C-alpha positions as CSV (number, residue, x, y, z in Angstrom):
1,M,-9.9,-9.1,-5.2
2,S,-13.5,-9.7,-6.1
3,E,-14.4,-12.7,-8.4
4,K,-15.8,-10.2,-11.0
5,S,-11.9,-8.1,-10.9
6,E,-10.1,-11.4,-11.5
7,L,-12.6,-12.2,-14.4
8,L,-11.6,-9.2,-15.9
9,Q,-7.8,-9.5,-15.1
10,H,-8.5,-12.8,-17.0
11,F,-9.8,-11.3,-20.1
12,Q,-7.3,-8.5,-20.3
13,E,-4.8,-11.7,-20.2
14,I,-6.6,-13.1,-23.0
15,I,-6.6,-9.6,-25.1
16,Y,-2.8,-9.5,-24.7
17,L,-2.8,-13.2,-25.8
18,L,-4.9,-12.5,-28.6
19,E,-3.1,-9.6,-29.7
20,F,0.5,-11.9,-29.3
21,H,-1.0,-14.7,-31.4
22,E,-2.7,-11.7,-34.3
23,S,-6.2,-13.1,-33.9
24,N,-9.0,-11.7,-36.0
25,I,-9.4,-8.4,-34.5
26,F,-13.0,-8.8,-34.1
27,R,-12.7,-11.2,-31.5
28,I,-10.2,-8.9,-29.4
29,N,-13.1,-6.5,-29.6
30,A,-15.4,-9.1,-28.5
31,Y,-13.5,-9.3,-25.3
32,R,-12.9,-5.6,-25.0
33,N,-16.5,-4.8,-25.1
34,A,-17.0,-7.5,-22.8
35,M,-14.9,-6.1,-20.3
36,Q,-16.6,-2.4,-20.6
37,A,-20.0,-4.4,-20.2
38,L,-19.1,-6.0,-17.0
39,R,-17.3,-2.7,-15.7
40,S,-21.0,-1.2,-16.4
41,I,-22.9,-3.4,-13.9
42,D,-23.4,-3.0,-10.6
43,S,-24.1,-6.5,-9.8
44,D,-20.9,-8.5,-8.9
45,L,-20.1,-12.2,-10.9
46,Q,-22.6,-14.1,-8.8
47,E,-25.4,-12.2,-9.1
48,L,-25.0,-12.0,-12.9
49,I,-24.9,-15.5,-13.4
50,N,-28.0,-16.2,-11.2
51,S,-29.9,-13.9,-13.3
52,G,-29.5,-16.4,-16.2
53,G,-28.8,-13.2,-18.2
54,L,-25.9,-13.4,-19.0
55,E,-26.4,-12.8,-22.8
56,E,-29.2,-10.1,-22.5
57,I,-26.3,-7.8,-21.3
58,K,-25.4,-5.7,-24.6
59,G,-21.6,-6.7,-24.9
60,I,-21.4,-10.2,-24.2
61,G,-22.8,-12.8,-26.6
62,K,-22.9,-16.8,-26.1
63,G,-19.5,-17.0,-26.7
64,I,-18.4,-14.7,-23.6
65,A,-21.3,-15.5,-21.9
66,E,-19.8,-19.8,-21.9
67,S,-16.2,-17.8,-20.8
68,I,-17.6,-16.5,-18.1
69,M,-19.0,-19.2,-16.9
70,Q,-16.1,-21.7,-17.4
71,F,-14.1,-19.0,-14.9
72,H,-16.5,-18.7,-11.9
73,E,-16.5,-22.8,-12.1
74,R,-12.3,-23.6,-12.8
75,R,-11.0,-20.1,-12.7
76,T,-9.9,-21.0,-16.3
77,T,-11.4,-20.7,-19.7
78,D,-11.2,-22.9,-22.8
79,T,-10.0,-19.5,-24.8
80,M,-7.0,-19.2,-22.3
81,D,-6.0,-22.8,-22.6
82,E,-6.1,-23.0,-26.3
83,L,-4.1,-19.6,-26.4
84,R,-1.6,-21.3,-24.0
85,I,-1.0,-23.9,-26.2
86,G,2.4,-23.7,-28.3
87,V,4.0,-20.9,-25.4
88,P,6.1,-21.4,-23.2
89,D,5.8,-20.3,-20.0
90,S,9.1,-18.1,-19.9
91,L,7.8,-15.8,-22.5
92,F,5.3,-14.6,-20.0
93,E,8.2,-12.8,-18.2
94,L,8.2,-10.8,-21.3
95,F,5.0,-8.8,-20.8
96,E,6.5,-7.4,-17.5
97,I,8.9,-5.7,-19.4
98,F,7.9,-2.2,-20.0
99,G,7.9,-0.9,-23.5
100,L,7.3,-4.2,-24.8
101,G,3.8,-5.1,-26.4
102,P,2.3,-8.5,-27.3
103,K,2.7,-7.4,-31.0
104,R,6.7,-7.0,-30.4
105,I,6.6,-9.9,-28.2
106,H,5.4,-11.8,-31.7
107,T,8.3,-10.3,-33.4
108,L,10.8,-11.5,-31.2
109,F,9.2,-15.3,-30.4
110,Y,8.6,-16.2,-33.7
111,D,11.3,-14.2,-35.5
112,L,13.7,-14.7,-33.4
113,Q,12.9,-17.3,-31.2
114,I,13.7,-15.7,-27.6
115,C,11.0,-16.7,-25.0
116,S,12.7,-15.7,-22.2
117,I,14.3,-12.4,-19.9
118,D,17.8,-14.0,-20.6
119,E,17.5,-14.4,-24.7
120,L,16.4,-10.8,-25.0
121,E,19.2,-9.6,-22.9
122,N,21.7,-11.4,-24.8
123,A,20.1,-10.4,-28.1
124,C,20.7,-6.9,-26.9
125,K,24.1,-7.1,-25.7
126,N,24.8,-8.5,-29.3
127,G,22.7,-5.9,-31.4
128,Q,20.2,-7.6,-32.8
129,I,17.4,-6.1,-31.6
130,A,18.7,-3.2,-33.3
131,D,18.6,-4.5,-36.4
132,T,15.3,-6.1,-35.9
133,K,12.5,-3.8,-38.0
134,G,10.4,-2.1,-35.6
135,F,12.6,-1.8,-32.8
136,G,16.0,-0.2,-33.2
137,E,19.0,1.5,-31.0
138,R,16.9,3.1,-28.9
139,V,14.7,0.5,-27.7
140,Q,17.0,-1.9,-27.5
141,Q,19.1,0.7,-24.9
142,N,15.5,1.2,-23.3
143,L,15.5,-2.9,-23.4
144,L,18.4,-3.9,-21.6
145,E,17.5,-0.5,-19.1
146,E,14.0,-2.2,-18.1
147,I,15.7,-5.3,-17.7
148,A,18.4,-4.6,-15.3
149,R,15.8,-2.8,-13.4
150,L,13.5,-5.5,-13.5
151,R,16.9,-7.8,-12.1
152,S,17.2,-5.2,-8.9
153,H,13.7,-5.9,-8.3
154,K,13.4,-9.6,-8.5
155,N,13.8,-10.1,-4.4
156,I,11.7,-7.4,-3.3
157,I,8.2,-7.3,-2.1
158,L,5.9,-4.3,-1.9
159,L,4.9,-2.3,1.8
160,P,1.3,-4.4,1.8
161,H,3.0,-7.9,1.3
162,A,5.8,-7.3,3.7
163,L,3.0,-6.2,6.5
164,A,1.0,-9.6,5.9
165,F,4.3,-11.5,6.0
166,S,5.9,-9.4,8.8
167,D,1.9,-10.9,10.3
168,I,2.6,-14.5,9.4
169,F,6.4,-14.7,10.9
170,R,5.4,-13.0,14.1
171,S,3.1,-15.5,15.1
172,I,6.4,-18.2,14.3
173,L,8.3,-16.1,17.1
174,R,5.4,-15.8,19.1
175,A,4.7,-19.9,18.9
176,N,8.7,-20.5,19.8
177,S,8.8,-21.3,23.4
178,A,12.1,-20.3,23.8
179,V,11.2,-16.5,22.6
180,I,11.4,-14.1,25.3
181,Q,10.7,-10.7,23.1
182,F,11.1,-9.7,20.0
183,T,10.8,-6.6,18.0
184,S,11.2,-5.3,14.0
185,V,14.3,-3.7,13.0
186,G,15.8,-2.4,9.3
187,Q,13.2,-1.8,6.7
188,L,10.4,-3.2,8.6
189,R,11.0,-1.0,11.1
190,R,11.2,1.9,9.3
191,T,8.1,0.9,7.2
192,R,9.6,1.8,3.8
193,E,7.4,1.2,0.4
194,I,9.3,-1.6,-1.0
195,Y,11.4,-4.3,0.7
196,S,14.6,-7.0,0.8
197,E,14.7,-8.3,4.2
198,I,12.2,-8.8,6.8
199,S,14.6,-8.7,10.0
200,Y,13.6,-9.0,13.8
201,L,15.4,-8.7,16.9
202,V,14.5,-11.6,19.5
203,L,15.5,-12.2,23.0
204,V,15.7,-16.0,23.7
205,N,16.2,-18.1,26.9
206,N,17.7,-20.9,24.7
207,R,19.6,-20.2,21.7
208,Q,19.6,-23.4,20.5
209,A,16.8,-24.0,21.6
210,F,15.1,-21.2,19.2
211,I,17.4,-22.8,16.7
212,D,15.9,-26.2,16.6
213,E,12.3,-25.2,16.6
214,L,12.5,-22.5,13.8
215,L,14.1,-25.5,11.8
216,R,10.9,-26.6,11.2
217,Q,9.6,-23.4,9.8
218,G,12.8,-23.4,7.3
219,E,16.1,-23.9,6.3
220,I,18.8,-21.8,8.5
221,V,21.5,-20.9,6.2
222,R,23.6,-18.4,8.0
223,G,24.3,-18.9,12.1
224,E,26.1,-16.7,14.7
225,E,24.2,-13.9,16.4
226,I,22.4,-13.6,13.1
227,L,20.2,-15.9,11.5
228,E,18.4,-15.9,7.9
229,I,16.0,-18.3,7.2
230,S,15.6,-19.2,4.0
231,G,12.6,-21.1,2.1
232,Y,10.4,-17.8,2.4
233,N,9.9,-15.1,-1.3
234,V,12.0,-12.7,0.8
235,K,14.9,-12.9,3.4
236,V,14.6,-13.3,7.1
237,I,16.9,-12.2,9.1
238,L,16.5,-12.7,13.0
239,H,19.2,-11.3,15.3
240,T,19.5,-12.7,18.5
241,A,20.3,-11.6,22.0
242,V,20.2,-14.2,25.2
243,T,20.4,-11.3,27.9
244,S,18.3,-7.9,28.6
245,A,20.8,-5.6,28.2
246,E,22.3,-7.3,25.2
247,Y,18.8,-7.0,23.5
248,Q,19.0,-3.4,24.7
249,E,22.1,-2.4,23.5
250,K,21.7,-4.2,19.7
251,E,18.4,-2.5,19.6
252,L,19.7,1.1,19.7
253,R,22.1,0.0,17.5
254,L,19.9,-1.8,15.0
255,L,17.2,1.3,14.9
256,N,17.3,3.6,12.1
257,P,21.4,5.5,12.6
258,A,18.8,9.2,11.4
259,I,17.6,8.8,15.0
260,E,19.0,11.3,16.9
261,I,18.6,13.2,20.3
262,K,18.1,17.4,20.1
263,E,20.6,17.9,23.1
264,E,18.5,21.0,24.1
265,T,14.6,19.1,23.9
266,G,15.8,15.8,24.8
267,E,13.6,14.9,21.8
268,I,13.9,12.5,19.0
269,F,12.7,12.2,15.5
270,P,10.2,9.0,14.8
271,E,11.5,6.2,14.4
272,T,10.5,5.5,10.9
273,W,12.7,8.9,9.7
274,E,15.6,8.2,7.9
275,D,18.8,10.4,6.8
276,E,17.8,10.6,3.5
277,Y,16.0,13.9,3.0
278,Y,16.4,16.1,-0.2
279,Q,17.4,19.9,0.0
280,I,15.8,20.6,3.6
281,D,18.0,20.7,7.5
282,K,16.4,18.7,10.0
283,S,16.1,20.7,12.9
284,S,13.5,22.6,10.5
285,I,10.9,19.6,11.0
286,T,8.4,19.2,13.4
287,L,10.0,16.7,16.5
288,G,7.9,14.0,17.8
289,S,5.9,11.4,16.4
290,P,3.1,13.1,14.0
291,T,-0.7,13.3,15.1
292,L,-1.4,11.9,11.5
293,N,-3.4,8.4,11.3
294,L,-6.1,6.6,9.4
295,K,-8.9,8.0,11.2
296,R,-8.5,11.3,11.0
297,I,-9.4,11.0,7.5
298,K,-13.1,12.5,6.7
299,G,-13.2,12.3,3.0
300,M,-12.2,9.9,0.3
301,I,-11.0,11.8,-2.7
302,H,-9.5,10.3,-6.1
303,F,-11.5,7.0,-6.7
304,H,-12.7,5.7,-10.2
305,T,-16.1,3.7,-10.7
306,I,-17.6,2.5,-13.9
307,W,-18.3,5.4,-15.7
308,S,-14.6,5.3,-16.3
309,D,-12.2,2.2,-15.4
310,G,-13.8,1.2,-12.1
311,N,-15.2,-1.9,-11.3
312,N,-18.0,-0.5,-8.9
313,S,-21.0,2.5,-9.3
314,L,-20.6,5.4,-7.8
315,K,-23.7,4.6,-5.0
316,Q,-21.4,1.3,-3.7
317,M,-18.1,3.4,-3.8
318,V,-20.2,6.0,-1.5
319,E,-21.9,3.3,0.4
320,Y,-19.1,1.3,1.7
321,G,-17.2,4.5,1.9
322,T,-19.5,5.9,4.6
323,H,-19.3,2.3,6.4
324,L,-15.4,3.0,6.8
325,G,-16.0,6.1,8.3
326,Y,-15.3,8.8,5.2
327,S,-18.3,11.4,5.9
328,Y,-17.4,13.0,2.3
329,F,-16.2,11.9,-1.1
330,V,-15.1,13.7,-4.0
331,V,-15.4,11.3,-7.4
332,T,-12.8,11.4,-9.9
333,D,-13.0,9.7,-12.5
334,H,-10.7,9.7,-15.7
335,S,-10.8,12.5,-18.5
336,K,-11.7,12.3,-22.3
337,S,-7.9,11.6,-23.5
338,A,-7.7,8.7,-21.6
339,S,-9.3,6.1,-24.0
340,Y,-7.7,3.5,-22.2
341,A,-9.8,3.4,-19.4
342,H,-12.6,4.7,-21.2
343,G,-12.5,8.7,-20.1
344,L,-15.3,10.7,-19.7
345,T,-16.3,12.8,-23.1
346,E,-18.1,16.2,-22.2
347,E,-21.6,14.5,-22.6
348,R,-20.7,11.7,-20.1
349,V,-19.6,14.5,-17.7
350,L,-22.7,15.9,-17.4
351,M,-24.5,12.8,-17.0
352,Q,-21.9,11.6,-14.2
353,R,-22.1,15.0,-12.5
354,E,-26.1,14.9,-12.8
355,E,-25.7,11.5,-10.7
356,A,-23.8,12.3,-8.4
357,R,-26.1,15.5,-7.1
358,I,-28.7,13.5,-6.8
359,L,-27.1,10.2,-4.9
360,S,-25.6,13.3,-2.7
361,E,-29.5,14.7,-2.4
362,Q,-31.0,11.6,-1.5
363,S,-28.4,10.6,0.8
364,G,-27.4,13.4,2.8
365,I,-23.7,12.8,2.0
366,P,-21.4,15.7,0.6
367,I,-20.2,14.5,-2.6
368,F,-18.1,17.0,-4.4
369,Y,-17.8,16.6,-8.6
370,G,-14.4,16.0,-10.2
371,I,-12.0,14.5,-12.5
372,E,-8.9,13.3,-13.0
373,S,-7.6,15.3,-16.1
374,D,-5.1,13.5,-18.1
375,I,-2.0,16.7,-18.6
376,L,-1.9,17.2,-22.2
377,P,2.2,17.3,-23.6
378,D,2.0,20.9,-24.0
379,G,0.8,21.3,-20.4
380,S,-2.8,21.6,-21.2
381,L,-5.6,20.4,-18.8
382,D,-8.4,17.8,-21.3
383,Y,-11.4,20.0,-21.6
384,S,-11.9,23.8,-22.3
385,N,-11.6,26.5,-19.8
386,D,-15.5,27.0,-20.1
387,F,-16.4,23.3,-19.4
388,L,-13.9,22.4,-16.6
389,K,-16.2,24.8,-14.4
390,N,-18.1,22.1,-14.2
391,F,-15.8,20.3,-12.0
392,D,-15.5,21.5,-8.2
393,F,-12.1,19.3,-7.8
394,V,-9.7,18.6,-10.7
395,I,-6.7,16.5,-10.3
396,A,-4.1,16.9,-13.1
397,S,-1.9,13.7,-14.1
398,V,0.3,12.3,-16.4
399,H,-0.6,9.4,-17.6
400,S,1.0,9.8,-21.1
401,H,4.2,10.8,-22.6
402,F,6.3,9.6,-19.7
403,T,9.8,10.2,-21.7
404,M,9.9,13.8,-22.6
405,P,13.0,16.0,-21.6
406,E,13.3,16.5,-18.0
407,E,12.8,20.7,-18.9
408,E,9.8,20.1,-21.0
409,M,8.4,17.7,-18.4
410,T,8.8,20.1,-15.7
411,Q,7.1,22.8,-17.8
412,R,4.0,21.0,-18.9
413,I,3.7,19.6,-15.3
414,I,3.8,23.4,-13.8
415,R,1.7,25.1,-16.7
416,A,-1.6,22.2,-15.2
417,I,-0.2,23.4,-11.8
418,K,-0.4,27.0,-12.7
419,H,-4.6,26.5,-14.2
420,P,-7.0,27.8,-11.9
421,A,-9.2,24.5,-12.3
422,T,-6.3,22.3,-10.6
423,K,-6.5,21.8,-6.7
424,L,-4.4,18.5,-7.0
425,W,-1.9,16.9,-8.4
426,G,-1.8,13.8,-8.7
427,H,0.6,11.0,-8.2
428,P,3.8,13.0,-9.0
429,T,6.6,10.6,-10.4
430,G,3.9,8.7,-12.5
431,R,6.3,5.5,-10.8
432,L,4.8,2.3,-10.6
433,L,7.1,0.0,-8.0
434,S,9.6,-2.6,-9.1
435,R,7.6,-1.8,-12.7
436,R,8.5,1.4,-13.9
437,D,10.7,4.4,-12.7
438,G,9.4,8.1,-12.5
439,Y,9.4,10.3,-15.3
440,R,12.2,12.9,-15.3
441,C,11.2,16.3,-14.0
442,D,13.0,19.0,-11.6
443,M,10.5,18.4,-8.1
444,M,11.8,21.1,-6.5
445,K,10.7,23.6,-9.5
446,I,7.1,21.8,-9.0
447,I,6.6,21.7,-5.6
448,E,7.8,25.6,-5.3
449,A,5.2,26.1,-8.5
450,C,2.4,24.2,-6.1
451,A,3.1,26.7,-3.2
452,A,3.1,29.5,-5.0
453,Y,-0.5,28.4,-7.2
454,N,-2.2,26.7,-3.9
455,T,-2.1,23.7,-6.0
456,G,-2.3,20.8,-3.4
457,I,-0.2,17.2,-4.3
458,E,-1.1,13.9,-3.7
459,I,0.5,11.5,-1.8
460,N,-1.5,8.5,-3.9
461,A,-1.8,5.2,-1.2
462,N,-1.9,2.3,-4.5
463,P,0.9,0.2,-3.0
464,L,2.2,-0.1,-6.6
465,R,2.7,4.1,-6.2
466,L,2.9,5.6,-2.6
467,D,3.9,8.5,-4.9
468,L,4.6,11.1,-3.5
469,D,7.7,9.7,-2.6
470,W,8.3,10.4,1.4
471,R,11.6,11.5,0.9
472,W,10.3,14.9,-0.7
473,M,7.7,15.5,1.9
474,P,9.4,17.5,4.3
475,Y,10.8,19.5,1.4
476,A,7.2,20.3,0.5
477,Q,5.8,21.2,4.2
478,A,8.6,23.2,4.5
479,R,7.6,25.5,1.5
480,G,3.8,25.4,2.9
481,C,2.1,22.8,0.6
482,M,-0.9,21.1,1.2
483,F,-1.3,16.8,0.8
484,S,-4.2,15.3,-0.2
485,I,-4.0,11.0,1.0
486,N,-6.1,9.0,-1.6
487,S,-6.1,5.7,-2.4
488,D,-7.1,6.0,-6.4
489,A,-9.6,3.0,-5.8
490,H,-10.9,1.5,-8.9
491,S,-12.9,-1.1,-6.2
492,V,-14.4,-1.3,-2.9
493,D,-11.6,-3.1,-1.5
494,D,-8.8,-0.7,-2.9
495,I,-10.3,1.9,-0.5
496,H,-8.4,0.0,2.2
497,Y,-5.4,1.5,0.3
498,L,-5.4,4.7,2.0
499,Q,-3.7,3.1,5.3
500,Y,-0.2,2.9,3.1
501,G,-0.8,6.4,2.4
502,V,-0.8,7.4,5.6
503,L,1.9,5.2,6.8
504,M,3.9,6.9,4.0
505,A,2.7,10.6,5.3
506,R,3.9,9.9,9.1
507,K,6.7,8.8,7.5
508,G,7.9,11.9,5.7
509,G,7.1,13.8,8.6
510,L,3.5,14.9,8.0
511,Q,0.8,16.4,10.4
512,E,-2.6,16.0,10.2
513,S,-2.6,19.9,9.9
514,D,-0.7,19.4,5.9
515,V,-3.5,16.7,5.2
516,I,-6.4,18.3,2.8
517,N,-9.1,15.3,3.8
518,C,-8.7,15.5,7.3
519,M,-10.2,18.3,6.9
520,N,-14.5,18.4,7.8
521,A,-16.4,18.8,4.6
522,E,-17.7,22.5,5.2
523,E,-13.6,22.7,5.6
524,F,-13.0,21.2,2.5
525,G,-14.9,23.3,0.6
526,E,-13.8,26.5,1.6
527,Y,-10.3,25.7,1.2
528,I,-11.1,24.2,-2.6
529,S,-12.7,27.8,-3.1
530,L,-9.3,29.7,-2.0
531,K,-8.1,29.0,-5.5
532,S,-10.8,30.4,-8.1
533,W,-11.1,31.7,-11.8
534,D,-11.4,35.4,-10.6
C-alpha cells in the first residue's frame, strides 16, 4: 500500500472516531474534503510534501496540512492520538461489526458501558440491546448473527496472506537439513479463497532431527506422524513420511478426495477442483488442466480512478497496466448514486469520457469508456436510457439495500441484467470474505438470465470478494455464460489482484475461451457490440 493510501485510510479512521465522539460536523467535513482533494491529485505524498504547497490545494487547510506532515514523519497524527484518549483498544472490535456505525457505538459505550464484542454479545442475549433506543429486536438479532460470523472467521486468512505465509514456511522447510522433499496438501493445495490451516506433506531422512530444527521456529503442540506448529497466526500442520513409498501413499490419500480417474480415458480432474459443485454433473466439466493463466489476460476491465474513489489518475492506471502487459482498458468509475464514492454526475461523465478519448488518441492504446452503475432497488440502472448510450461498457452492481427478500433481490438483478446497456454483472453476491455474507438471491435464475441476455459475469479478483464464487462457475459455464476476470482496482497496486481471480477461475474449471478479457481489443469490441439497443 502506498503512503498516500495509508494516509487516506488514517483519515477515514479519524472520521469514524470524530463521529463516535459526536464532534463538530465542520471538523468531520474538513477531513472528508481533504480525502477527496488527495484522491483528485496525481502526485504521491512525497511529491506533495516536497512541493511545499500543501495548503495551496483546495480542500487542505493549515490544520490538515500539519496532520499530513505528522503522518509522513511518524505514521500517526496528534488528532488520532487525541481521539484515542479514553477509548479502550477493545472498542475498536465493534467497528468491525457490519451494521454498527460510529453513532451506535457511541450509544453502546456511553449509555450501556459496552466496549467489546463479548460485552455486546452478552447484552444481546440478555435482550438489553433490543430495549435500547435506535436498536430494537431486528438489530439485536442481526448483531448476534454478525458476532457469530466474526467468531467463525477469527482464525482464518485470505488467499494472498496464505500464499505469502506459504512462501515463508517453504523457506523454513528448505532450510531444514532433514527435509528431502515436500508438497502442499489440504486447503493450500486446493487454492481456497479462505484458509484455516496451512498443510504440507514432508519427506524426511530423520524425523527427530527434523523436529529438533523445527522447534527453533515454533512450538510443536502435537506429535506422532502429524505435527501441529503453534506461534503463527494460522494453524500449520505437517504430515511426515520417512520413506518414499510412505510419502507417495500419503500424497494420494491427502490430495482432494474429489480427484478421480475416468476409467475410459485415464484423465483426472485438476487437483484444485472439489466435490462441491452446485447443480452440475462432473461428467459435463472439461477435463484436464485449464489453459487459462494470467498471461492470457489481455484487457484490464473494471477499475476506478480519482474521478470517483480511486487513488490514481486514468493516465497512471493505463500506464501501469500497459507496463504489466495489458493492451486495452475499460475504465469504470462509480455512477452518480454512489455518493459515498464520489460517483459521477452526467456532467462529470462527459468530462471523463473526453479525457479517456484524448488519452487513447495520444497513447495509441484502446480505452473503452464505461461505468460501474449501481443497480437501484427497483432494478433500474443509474442514468436515463438515452444517457446510458454514452458508455461502451456498463457493469451493473448491487451496492445498497443488501437485505431485500430473496425474490425481490433476484428480480431486481434480473431486470438490470436484461437492460440493453448492461454488459457485465459485477461482483455477483456482494460478499466480503470474513466481513460480510453475500445477499440472498436465486443464483440459478440469475445465471440463466445472464445466458439468455448475453450478459457476462464478473469474477472480481479483489481478495475480499473473489466473487463470483468458484462453486457456481461450472453451472454458468455449462449454460454458455462468459466471464470477465477483473481487479476492481482502486490504485495501481490493486491491478496485481488479477492473479487471484485467475486462480479462482482455474479452480472453477474455466478455460481461456470462457473469459472476455482474454480477447484482444478488436475481438472485445466485436463482443460488446453483440448486445445492442436494437
